[in-house]
C-alpha positions as CSV (number, residue, x, y, z in Angstrom):
1,M,20.6,-32.8,41.4
2,A,18.4,-34.4,38.7
3,N,19.8,-36.5,35.9
4,V,18.7,-35.9,32.3
5,E,17.5,-39.2,30.9
6,D,16.5,-38.0,27.4
7,L,16.4,-34.8,25.4
8,R,15.2,-33.3,22.2
9,V,16.0,-30.0,20.5
10,E,13.2,-28.5,18.4
11,T,12.9,-25.4,16.3
12,D,10.0,-23.4,15.0
13,E,9.3,-19.7,14.2
14,R,10.0,-18.7,17.8
15,G,13.5,-20.2,17.9
16,F,15.0,-23.3,19.6
17,E,13.6,-25.3,22.4
18,L,15.4,-27.8,24.6
19,W,13.2,-30.5,26.0
20,L,14.5,-32.6,28.8
21,W,13.3,-35.7,30.5
22,L,14.5,-36.0,34.1
23,D,14.8,-38.9,36.6
24,D,13.9,-36.7,39.5
25,E,12.5,-33.2,40.4
26,P,15.1,-30.6,39.6
27,T,16.6,-28.3,42.2
28,F,15.6,-24.7,41.5
29,D,17.6,-21.8,43.0
30,E,15.0,-19.1,43.2
31,R,17.6,-16.4,44.1
32,D,19.3,-16.4,40.8
33,G,16.9,-18.5,38.7
34,R,19.3,-21.4,38.0
35,I,18.5,-25.1,37.6
36,A,21.4,-27.6,37.9
37,L,21.0,-30.8,35.9
38,N,23.5,-33.6,35.3
39,I,23.7,-34.1,31.5
40,H,26.7,-36.6,31.5
41,S,24.6,-39.6,30.4
42,V,23.1,-37.7,27.4
43,A,26.1,-35.4,26.5
44,M,26.7,-37.1,23.1
45,Q,23.0,-37.1,22.4
46,L,22.9,-33.3,23.2
47,Y,25.8,-32.7,21.0
48,D,24.2,-34.7,18.1
49,E,20.9,-32.9,18.5
50,V,22.6,-29.5,18.5
51,V,24.5,-30.3,15.4
52,R,21.4,-31.8,13.7
53,V,18.9,-29.0,14.6
54,I,21.0,-25.9,15.2
55,G,23.8,-26.7,12.8
56,P,21.9,-25.8,9.6
57,W,20.9,-22.4,11.1
58,R,24.5,-21.7,12.1
59,A,25.7,-22.7,8.6
60,E,23.2,-20.3,7.0
61,G,24.4,-17.5,9.3
62,L,28.0,-18.2,8.4
63,A,27.2,-18.2,4.7
64,A,25.3,-14.9,5.1
65,K,28.3,-13.4,7.0
66,A,30.7,-14.6,4.3
67,E,28.5,-13.0,1.6
68,Y,28.3,-9.8,3.7
69,D,32.1,-9.7,4.0
70,R,32.6,-10.4,0.3
71,A,30.4,-7.4,-0.4
72,G,32.8,-5.1,1.5
73,G,31.1,-5.5,4.9
74,H,28.4,-2.9,4.1
75,P,26.2,-4.2,1.3
76,M,23.1,-2.3,2.6
77,C,24.9,1.1,3.0
78,P,24.0,3.8,2.7
79,D,20.5,3.9,4.0
80,E,17.8,6.2,2.7
81,D,19.3,9.1,4.7
82,G,22.8,8.5,3.2
83,R,24.2,7.1,6.5
84,C,25.9,3.9,7.3
85,Q,23.3,1.3,8.5
86,H,25.8,0.2,11.1
87,G,26.4,3.6,12.6
88,R,30.0,3.8,11.3
89,D,29.9,6.6,8.8
90,D,33.6,7.4,9.4
91,E,34.8,3.9,8.4
92,C,32.0,2.7,6.0
93,P,33.6,1.9,2.6
94,R,30.5,3.1,0.8
95,I,30.1,6.5,2.3
96,D,32.3,9.6,1.8
97,P,33.0,10.8,5.3
98,D,33.7,14.4,4.1
99,R,30.2,14.5,2.6
100,V,28.3,13.3,5.7
101,P,28.7,16.6,7.8
102,W,27.7,18.7,4.8
103,E,24.6,16.6,4.2
104,A,23.8,16.8,7.9
105,A,24.1,20.6,7.8
106,A,21.9,20.7,4.7
107,D,19.3,18.6,6.4
108,A,19.3,20.8,9.5
109,A,18.9,23.9,7.3
110,D,16.0,22.3,5.5
111,R,14.3,21.4,8.8
112,A,14.8,25.0,10.0
113,R,13.2,26.4,6.8
114,K,10.2,24.1,7.2
115,I,9.8,25.1,10.8
116,A,10.0,28.8,9.9
117,K,7.4,28.3,7.2
118,G,5.1,26.4,9.7
119,E,5.2,23.1,7.8
């Protein structure tokens, strides 16, 4: 098993990358695609890198989630079709569940009329 001697976490528009410098060739298990590496000597460095690079992204996500929750959990609902963006019409606080089946029936009737007219 190779030991990790140094590491770096980088981020760009594609996401996060973990760069590792090893003291030996890694052992690769081709059956299930796993590589086992000993990170004991760089464990604190890995933690610090994750906090430094991934931490702000995580904090931004938590802030967005808190804002979403403060807005009732469904700030974007309803969508242009009058449906819950999250597929939860029956529990969405911004949609009247009694109105959804009526609107679906009206949409189906409208489509049927257009098909009959040849539109």
